[in-house]
PyMOL commands that place a pseudoatom at each C-alpha (Angstrom):
pseudoatom trace, name=CA, resn=MET, resi=1, chain=A, elem=C, hetatm=0, pos=[142.471, -10.835, 41.316]
pseudoatom trace, name=CA, resn=GLU, resi=2, chain=A, elem=C, hetatm=0, pos=[139.105, -11.327, 42.988]
pseudoatom trace, name=CA, resn=MET, resi=3, chain=A, elem=C, hetatm=0, pos=[136.433, -13.143, 40.971]
pseudoatom trace, name=CA, resn=TYR, resi=4, chain=A, elem=C, hetatm=0, pos=[132.687, -13.504, 41.362]
pseudoatom trace, name=CA, resn=TYR, resi=5, chain=A, elem=C, hetatm=0, pos=[129.811, -14.643, 39.148]
pseudoatom trace, name=CA, resn=CYS, resi=6, chain=A, elem=C, hetatm=0, pos=[126.399, -13.293, 38.198]
pseudoatom trace, name=CA, resn=ASP, resi=7, chain=A, elem=C, hetatm=0, pos=[123.646, -13.707, 35.625]
pseudoatom trace, name=CA, resn=GLU, resi=8, chain=A, elem=C, hetatm=0, pos=[124.726, -10.498, 33.868]
pseudoatom trace, name=CA, resn=TRP, resi=9, chain=A, elem=C, hetatm=0, pos=[126.314, -7.099, 34.369]
pseudoatom trace, name=CA, resn=SER, resi=10, chain=A, elem=C, hetatm=0, pos=[124.481, -3.768, 33.976]
pseudoatom trace, name=CA, resn=ASP, resi=11, chain=A, elem=C, hetatm=0, pos=[126.666, -1.072, 32.400]
pseudoatom trace, name=CA, resn=ILE, resi=12, chain=A, elem=C, hetatm=0, pos=[123.948, 1.488, 33.140]
pseudoatom trace, name=CA, resn=LYS, resi=13, chain=A, elem=C, hetatm=0, pos=[123.721, 0.729, 36.866]
pseudoatom trace, name=CA, resn=LYS, resi=14, chain=A, elem=C, hetatm=0, pos=[127.382, -0.382, 37.041]
pseudoatom trace, name=CA, resn=LYS, resi=15, chain=A, elem=C, hetatm=0, pos=[126.525, -3.441, 39.062]
pseudoatom trace, name=CA, resn=PRO, resi=16, chain=A, elem=C, hetatm=0, pos=[125.796, -7.162, 38.689]
pseudoatom trace, name=CA, resn=TRP, resi=17, chain=A, elem=C, hetatm=0, pos=[122.362, -8.697, 38.349]
pseudoatom trace, name=CA, resn=ASN, resi=18, chain=A, elem=C, hetatm=0, pos=[121.717, -11.777, 40.474]
pseudoatom trace, name=CA, resn=ILE, resi=19, chain=A, elem=C, hetatm=0, pos=[125.004, -12.898, 42.075]
pseudoatom trace, name=CA, resn=LEU, resi=20, chain=A, elem=C, hetatm=0, pos=[125.715, -16.614, 41.573]
pseudoatom trace, name=CA, resn=ASP, resi=21, chain=A, elem=C, hetatm=0, pos=[127.677, -18.831, 43.922]
pseudoatom trace, name=CA, resn=GLU, resi=22, chain=A, elem=C, hetatm=0, pos=[130.651, -20.667, 42.441]
pseudoatom trace, name=CA, resn=HIS, resi=23, chain=A, elem=C, hetatm=0, pos=[128.860, -24.028, 42.322]
pseudoatom trace, name=CA, resn=THR, resi=24, chain=A, elem=C, hetatm=0, pos=[125.911, -22.566, 40.387]
pseudoatom trace, name=CA, resn=ALA, resi=25, chain=A, elem=C, hetatm=0, pos=[128.265, -20.786, 37.958]
pseudoatom trace, name=CA, resn=TYR, resi=26, chain=A, elem=C, hetatm=0, pos=[130.195, -24.038, 37.474]
pseudoatom trace, name=CA, resn=THR, resi=27, chain=A, elem=C, hetatm=0, pos=[126.926, -25.848, 36.700]
pseudoatom trace, name=CA, resn=TYR, resi=28, chain=A, elem=C, hetatm=0, pos=[126.032, -23.128, 34.166]
pseudoatom trace, name=CA, resn=HIS, resi=29, chain=A, elem=C, hetatm=0, pos=[129.462, -23.546, 32.567]
pseudoatom trace, name=CA, resn=GLN, resi=30, chain=A, elem=C, hetatm=0, pos=[129.115, -27.340, 32.329]
pseudoatom trace, name=CA, resn=LYS, resi=31, chain=A, elem=C, hetatm=0, pos=[125.594, -27.089, 30.878]
pseudoatom trace, name=CA, resn=HIS, resi=32, chain=A, elem=C, hetatm=0, pos=[126.596, -24.298, 28.435]
pseudoatom trace, name=CA, resn=LYS, resi=33, chain=A, elem=C, hetatm=0, pos=[124.178, -21.831, 30.037]
pseudoatom trace, name=CA, resn=PRO, resi=34, chain=A, elem=C, hetatm=0, pos=[125.097, -18.123, 29.883]
pseudoatom trace, name=CA, resn=TYR, resi=35, chain=A, elem=C, hetatm=0, pos=[126.732, -16.479, 32.887]
pseudoatom trace, name=CA, resn=THR, resi=36, chain=A, elem=C, hetatm=0, pos=[128.988, -13.521, 33.679]
pseudoatom trace, name=CA, resn=VAL, resi=37, chain=A, elem=C, hetatm=0, pos=[132.334, -13.366, 35.467]
pseudoatom trace, name=CA, resn=VAL, resi=38, chain=A, elem=C, hetatm=0, pos=[133.413, -10.170, 37.240]
pseudoatom trace, name=CA, resn=LEU, resi=39, chain=A, elem=C, hetatm=0, pos=[137.132, -9.720, 37.926]
pseudoatom trace, name=CA, resn=ARG, resi=40, chain=A, elem=C, hetatm=0, pos=[138.186, -7.086, 40.448]
pseudoatom trace, name=CA, resn=GLU, resi=41, chain=A, elem=C, hetatm=0, pos=[141.596, -5.842, 41.454]
pseudoatom trace, name=CA, resn=ASP, resi=42, chain=A, elem=C, hetatm=0, pos=[142.139, -3.676, 44.547]
pseudoatom trace, name=CA, resn=GLU, resi=43, chain=A, elem=C, hetatm=0, pos=[138.350, -3.357, 44.991]
pseudoatom trace, name=CA, resn=LYS, resi=44, chain=A, elem=C, hetatm=0, pos=[138.025, -1.993, 41.428]
pseudoatom trace, name=CA, resn=HIS, resi=45, chain=A, elem=C, hetatm=0, pos=[136.088, -3.671, 38.630]
pseudoatom trace, name=CA, resn=LYS, resi=46, chain=A, elem=C, hetatm=0, pos=[138.592, -4.436, 35.864]
pseudoatom trace, name=CA, resn=TYR, resi=47, chain=A, elem=C, hetatm=0, pos=[137.031, -7.032, 33.532]
pseudoatom trace, name=CA, resn=ILE, resi=48, chain=A, elem=C, hetatm=0, pos=[133.531, -8.318, 32.897]
pseudoatom trace, name=CA, resn=ILE, resi=49, chain=A, elem=C, hetatm=0, pos=[133.392, -11.560, 30.902]
pseudoatom trace, name=CA, resn=ASN, resi=50, chain=A, elem=C, hetatm=0, pos=[130.163, -12.921, 29.436]
pseudoatom trace, name=CA, resn=ILE, resi=51, chain=A, elem=C, hetatm=0, pos=[130.227, -16.625, 28.623]
pseudoatom trace, name=CA, resn=THR, resi=52, chain=A, elem=C, hetatm=0, pos=[127.679, -18.239, 26.308]
pseudoatom trace, name=CA, resn=ASN, resi=53, chain=A, elem=C, hetatm=0, pos=[127.669, -21.246, 24.025]
pseudoatom trace, name=CA, resn=GLU, resi=54, chain=A, elem=C, hetatm=0, pos=[127.943, -19.059, 20.876]
pseudoatom trace, name=CA, resn=TRP, resi=55, chain=A, elem=C, hetatm=0, pos=[130.185, -16.190, 21.995]
pseudoatom trace, name=CA, resn=VAL, resi=56, chain=A, elem=C, hetatm=0, pos=[132.405, -14.817, 24.751]
pseudoatom trace, name=CA, resn=SER, resi=57, chain=A, elem=C, hetatm=0, pos=[132.748, -11.087, 25.400]
pseudoatom trace, name=CA, resn=VAL, resi=58, chain=A, elem=C, hetatm=0, pos=[135.372, -9.340, 27.501]
pseudoatom trace, name=CA, resn=GLY, resi=59, chain=A, elem=C, hetatm=0, pos=[134.759, -5.811, 28.777]
pseudoatom trace, name=CA, resn=PHE, resi=60, chain=A, elem=C, hetatm=0, pos=[137.636, -3.684, 30.088]
pseudoatom trace, name=CA, resn=TYR, resi=61, chain=A, elem=C, hetatm=0, pos=[136.711, -1.051, 32.695]
pseudoatom trace, name=CA, resn=ASP, resi=62, chain=A, elem=C, hetatm=0, pos=[138.429, 2.096, 33.934]
pseudoatom trace, name=CA, resn=GLU, resi=63, chain=A, elem=C, hetatm=0, pos=[138.538, 3.438, 37.513]
pseudoatom trace, name=CA, resn=LEU, resi=64, chain=A, elem=C, hetatm=0, pos=[135.081, 5.045, 37.041]
pseudoatom trace, name=CA, resn=ILE, resi=65, chain=A, elem=C, hetatm=0, pos=[133.619, 1.661, 35.982]
pseudoatom trace, name=CA, resn=ARG, resi=66, chain=A, elem=C, hetatm=0, pos=[133.197, 2.845, 32.385]
pseudoatom trace, name=CA, resn=LYS, resi=67, chain=A, elem=C, hetatm=0, pos=[133.721, 0.264, 29.668]
pseudoatom trace, name=CA, resn=TYR, resi=68, chain=A, elem=C, hetatm=0, pos=[136.501, 1.558, 27.436]
pseudoatom trace, name=CA, resn=LEU, resi=69, chain=A, elem=C, hetatm=0, pos=[137.249, -1.616, 25.467]
pseudoatom trace, name=CA, resn=ASN, resi=70, chain=A, elem=C, hetatm=0, pos=[135.185, -4.644, 24.525]
pseudoatom trace, name=CA, resn=TYR, resi=71, chain=A, elem=C, hetatm=0, pos=[136.117, -7.826, 22.673]
pseudoatom trace, name=CA, resn=ASP, resi=72, chain=A, elem=C, hetatm=0, pos=[133.466, -10.107, 21.185]
pseudoatom trace, name=CA, resn=PHE, resi=73, chain=A, elem=C, hetatm=0, pos=[134.743, -13.589, 20.402]
pseudoatom trace, name=CA, resn=GLU, resi=74, chain=A, elem=C, hetatm=0, pos=[132.726, -16.033, 18.332]
pseudoatom trace, name=CA, resn=VAL, resi=75, chain=A, elem=C, hetatm=0, pos=[132.871, -19.656, 19.460]
pseudoatom trace, name=CA, resn=MET, resi=76, chain=A, elem=C, hetatm=0, pos=[134.215, -21.646, 16.528]
pseudoatom trace, name=CA, resn=SER, resi=77, chain=A, elem=C, hetatm=0, pos=[134.723, -25.398, 16.090]
pseudoatom trace, name=CA, resn=GLU, resi=78, chain=A, elem=C, hetatm=0, pos=[136.570, -27.513, 18.661]
pseudoatom trace, name=CA, resn=GLY, resi=79, chain=A, elem=C, hetatm=0, pos=[136.501, -24.971, 21.468]
pseudoatom trace, name=CA, resn=LYS, resi=80, chain=A, elem=C, hetatm=0, pos=[138.298, -22.226, 19.569]
pseudoatom trace, name=CA, resn=LEU, resi=81, chain=A, elem=C, hetatm=0, pos=[137.417, -18.541, 19.795]
pseudoatom trace, name=CA, resn=PHE, resi=82, chain=A, elem=C, hetatm=0, pos=[137.811, -15.943, 17.063]
pseudoatom trace, name=CA, resn=LEU, resi=83, chain=A, elem=C, hetatm=0, pos=[137.883, -12.237, 17.915]
pseudoatom trace, name=CA, resn=ARG, resi=84, chain=A, elem=C, hetatm=0, pos=[135.071, -10.975, 15.684]
pseudoatom trace, name=CA, resn=THR, resi=85, chain=A, elem=C, hetatm=0, pos=[134.631, -7.409, 16.991]
pseudoatom trace, name=CA, resn=ALA, resi=86, chain=A, elem=C, hetatm=0, pos=[136.685, -4.954, 19.035]
pseudoatom trace, name=CA, resn=MET, resi=87, chain=A, elem=C, hetatm=0, pos=[135.126, -1.717, 20.310]
pseudoatom trace, name=CA, resn=TYR, resi=88, chain=A, elem=C, hetatm=0, pos=[136.880, 1.193, 21.998]
pseudoatom trace, name=CA, resn=TRP, resi=89, chain=A, elem=C, hetatm=0, pos=[135.322, 4.254, 23.677]
pseudoatom trace, name=CA, resn=GLU, resi=90, chain=A, elem=C, hetatm=0, pos=[136.697, 7.533, 24.999]
pseudoatom trace, name=CA, resn=TYR, resi=91, chain=A, elem=C, hetatm=0, pos=[134.806, 9.627, 27.525]
pseudoatom trace, name=CA, resn=ASP, resi=92, chain=A, elem=C, hetatm=0, pos=[134.497, 13.290, 28.434]
pseudoatom trace, name=CA, resn=ASP, resi=93, chain=A, elem=C, hetatm=0, pos=[136.627, 13.808, 31.562]
pseudoatom trace, name=CA, resn=GLU, resi=94, chain=A, elem=C, hetatm=0, pos=[135.010, 12.259, 34.631]
pseudoatom trace, name=CA, resn=THR, resi=95, chain=A, elem=C, hetatm=0, pos=[131.555, 11.742, 33.058]
pseudoatom trace, name=CA, resn=ASP, resi=96, chain=A, elem=C, hetatm=0, pos=[129.933, 8.806, 31.293]
pseudoatom trace, name=CA, resn=THR, resi=97, chain=A, elem=C, hetatm=0, pos=[129.488, 10.920, 28.143]
pseudoatom trace, name=CA, resn=GLU, resi=98, chain=A, elem=C, hetatm=0, pos=[131.140, 9.237, 25.165]
pseudoatom trace, name=CA, resn=VAL, resi=99, chain=A, elem=C, hetatm=0, pos=[133.199, 11.538, 22.940]
pseudoatom trace, name=CA, resn=SER, resi=100, chain=A, elem=C, hetatm=0, pos=[134.459, 8.974, 20.426]
pseudoatom trace, name=CA, resn=SER, resi=101, chain=A, elem=C, hetatm=0, pos=[134.170, 5.337, 19.480]
pseudoatom trace, name=CA, resn=LEU, resi=102, chain=A, elem=C, hetatm=0, pos=[136.090, 2.927, 17.303]
pseudoatom trace, name=CA, resn=ILE, resi=103, chain=A, elem=C, hetatm=0, pos=[134.647, -0.357, 16.040]
pseudoatom trace, name=CA, resn=LEU, resi=104, chain=A, elem=C, hetatm=0, pos=[136.732, -2.991, 14.274]
pseudoatom trace, name=CA, resn=ASN, resi=105, chain=A, elem=C, hetatm=0, pos=[135.127, -6.027, 12.641]
pseudoatom trace, name=CA, resn=PHE, resi=106, chain=A, elem=C, hetatm=0, pos=[137.282, -8.989, 11.642]
pseudoatom trace, name=CA, resn=ARG, resi=107, chain=A, elem=C, hetatm=0, pos=[136.797, -11.970, 9.335]
pseudoatom trace, name=CA, resn=GLU, resi=108, chain=A, elem=C, hetatm=0, pos=[138.920, -15.104, 9.306]
pseudoatom trace, name=CA, resn=ASP, resi=109, chain=A, elem=C, hetatm=0, pos=[140.066, -14.353, 5.729]
pseudoatom trace, name=CA, resn=GLY, resi=110, chain=A, elem=C, hetatm=0, pos=[141.922, -11.232, 6.978]
pseudoatom trace, name=CA, resn=TYR, resi=111, chain=A, elem=C, hetatm=0, pos=[139.306, -8.603, 6.088]
pseudoatom trace, name=CA, resn=ILE, resi=112, chain=A, elem=C, hetatm=0, pos=[138.906, -5.713, 8.566]
pseudoatom trace, name=CA, resn=ALA, resi=113, chain=A, elem=C, hetatm=0, pos=[136.176, -3.076, 8.540]
pseudoatom trace, name=CA, resn=MET, resi=114, chain=A, elem=C, hetatm=0, pos=[136.674, -0.035, 10.767]
pseudoatom trace, name=CA, resn=GLU, resi=115, chain=A, elem=C, hetatm=0, pos=[134.320, 2.740, 11.834]
pseudoatom trace, name=CA, resn=LYS, resi=116, chain=A, elem=C, hetatm=0, pos=[135.563, 5.686, 13.886]
pseudoatom trace, name=CA, resn=ARG, resi=117, chain=A, elem=C, hetatm=0, pos=[133.062, 8.221, 15.259]
pseudoatom trace, name=CA, resn=ASP, resi=118, chain=A, elem=C, hetatm=0, pos=[133.804, 11.602, 16.785]
pseudoatom trace, name=CA, resn=LEU, resi=119, chain=A, elem=C, hetatm=0, pos=[130.679, 12.336, 18.774]
pseudoatom trace, name=CA, resn=LYS, resi=120, chain=A, elem=C, hetatm=0, pos=[131.669, 15.969, 19.391]
pseudoatom trace, name=CA, resn=ASN, resi=121, chain=A, elem=C, hetatm=0, pos=[131.680, 17.020, 15.741]
pseudoatom trace, name=CA, resn=GLY, resi=122, chain=A, elem=C, hetatm=0, pos=[129.599, 14.165, 14.294]
pseudoatom trace, name=CA, resn=SER, resi=123, chain=A, elem=C, hetatm=0, pos=[132.284, 12.939, 11.890]
pseudoatom trace, name=CA, resn=VAL, resi=124, chain=A, elem=C, hetatm=0, pos=[132.418, 9.300, 10.844]
pseudoatom trace, name=CA, resn=GLU, resi=125, chain=A, elem=C, hetatm=0, pos=[135.438, 7.695, 9.224]
pseudoatom trace, name=CA, resn=GLU, resi=126, chain=A, elem=C, hetatm=0, pos=[135.192, 4.255, 7.619]
pseudoatom trace, name=CA, resn=ARG, resi=127, chain=A, elem=C, hetatm=0, pos=[138.022, 2.105, 6.304]
pseudoatom trace, name=CA, resn=GLU, resi=128, chain=A, elem=C, hetatm=0, pos=[138.589, -1.403, 5.020]
pseudoatom trace, name=CA, resn=THR, resi=129, chain=A, elem=C, hetatm=0, pos=[141.844, -3.329, 4.916]
pseudoatom trace, name=CA, resn=ASN, resi=130, chain=A, elem=C, hetatm=0, pos=[143.361, -6.804, 5.189]
pseudoatom trace, name=CA, resn=ASN, resi=131, chain=A, elem=C, hetatm=0, pos=[145.771, -8.296, 7.701]
pseudoatom trace, name=CA, resn=THR, resi=132, chain=A, elem=C, hetatm=0, pos=[146.718, -11.571, 9.360]
pseudoatom trace, name=CA, resn=PHE, resi=133, chain=A, elem=C, hetatm=0, pos=[144.921, -12.642, 12.503]
pseudoatom trace, name=CA, resn=GLU, resi=134, chain=A, elem=C, hetatm=0, pos=[147.020, -15.012, 14.584]
pseudoatom trace, name=CA, resn=LYS, resi=135, chain=A, elem=C, hetatm=0, pos=[146.278, -12.872, 17.664]
pseudoatom trace, name=CA, resn=ASN, resi=136, chain=A, elem=C, hetatm=0, pos=[142.521, -13.042, 17.023]
pseudoatom trace, name=CA, resn=TRP, resi=137, chain=A, elem=C, hetatm=0, pos=[142.408, -16.756, 17.822]
pseudoatom trace, name=CA, resn=ASP, resi=138, chain=A, elem=C, hetatm=0, pos=[142.132, -18.111, 21.353]
pseudoatom trace, name=CA, resn=VAL, resi=139, chain=A, elem=C, hetatm=0, pos=[140.551, -21.039, 23.186]
pseudoatom trace, name=CA, resn=PHE, resi=140, chain=A, elem=C, hetatm=0, pos=[137.239, -21.307, 25.018]
pseudoatom trace, name=CA, resn=PRO, resi=141, chain=A, elem=C, hetatm=0, pos=[137.904, -20.818, 28.740]
pseudoatom trace, name=CA, resn=GLU, resi=142, chain=A, elem=C, hetatm=0, pos=[137.889, -23.575, 31.302]
pseudoatom trace, name=CA, resn=PHE, resi=143, chain=A, elem=C, hetatm=0, pos=[135.793, -22.715, 34.331]
pseudoatom trace, name=CA, resn=GLY, resi=144, chain=A, elem=C, hetatm=0, pos=[137.659, -20.255, 36.568]
pseudoatom trace, name=CA, resn=GLN, resi=145, chain=A, elem=C, hetatm=0, pos=[140.398, -19.618, 33.963]
pseudoatom trace, name=CA, resn=TYR, resi=146, chain=A, elem=C, hetatm=0, pos=[139.541, -16.311, 32.289]
pseudoatom trace, name=CA, resn=LEU, resi=147, chain=A, elem=C, hetatm=0, pos=[142.427, -13.914, 32.826]
pseudoatom trace, name=CA, resn=TYR, resi=148, chain=A, elem=C, hetatm=0, pos=[144.248, -14.925, 29.609]
pseudoatom trace, name=CA, resn=LEU, resi=149, chain=A, elem=C, hetatm=0, pos=[141.319, -13.459, 27.631]
pseudoatom trace, name=CA, resn=CYS, resi=150, chain=A, elem=C, hetatm=0, pos=[141.914, -10.037, 29.237]
pseudoatom trace, name=CA, resn=LYS, resi=151, chain=A, elem=C, hetatm=0, pos=[144.818, -8.974, 27.010]
pseudoatom trace, name=CA, resn=GLU, resi=152, chain=A, elem=C, hetatm=0, pos=[144.349, -5.460, 25.674]
pseudoatom trace, name=CA, resn=GLU, resi=153, chain=A, elem=C, hetatm=0, pos=[146.914, -5.802, 22.907]
pseudoatom trace, name=CA, resn=ARG, resi=154, chain=A, elem=C, hetatm=0, pos=[145.709, -8.360, 20.400]
for i in range(1, 154): cmd.bond("trace and resi %d" % i, "trace and resi %d" % (i + 1))
show_as sticks, trace
zoom trace
């Protein structure tokens, strides 16, 4: 897996803004300044990870560089992360036109709120439930060690 760093990633332009060298990214990590990690496999963008002091997000990309899954982790005490929000998108064939979305919001007490949108017919389905969240917990990444956050099944 090839890795490079930047200030941020543009989903609209499907490219990074301001490439950072590894030393600069390491300095950002040590000083808790925001930066973005781009992971590529076979010349294809697979994961975009945004690192900040308050949250970490992981974007999952398909072969057309469309984000189809995103995890937003909140930084909790003692370097722990809690998966606060998961978002999933489906697209119309080979275009960037979204046809549906699913948003899941999680709380540490087990509460889940879900919103599913069908953008073709305009329907919105909302649900609430409770569950256990062992898989929602993870640890804040060490510099250069991000791949463990890129698990689709949580």
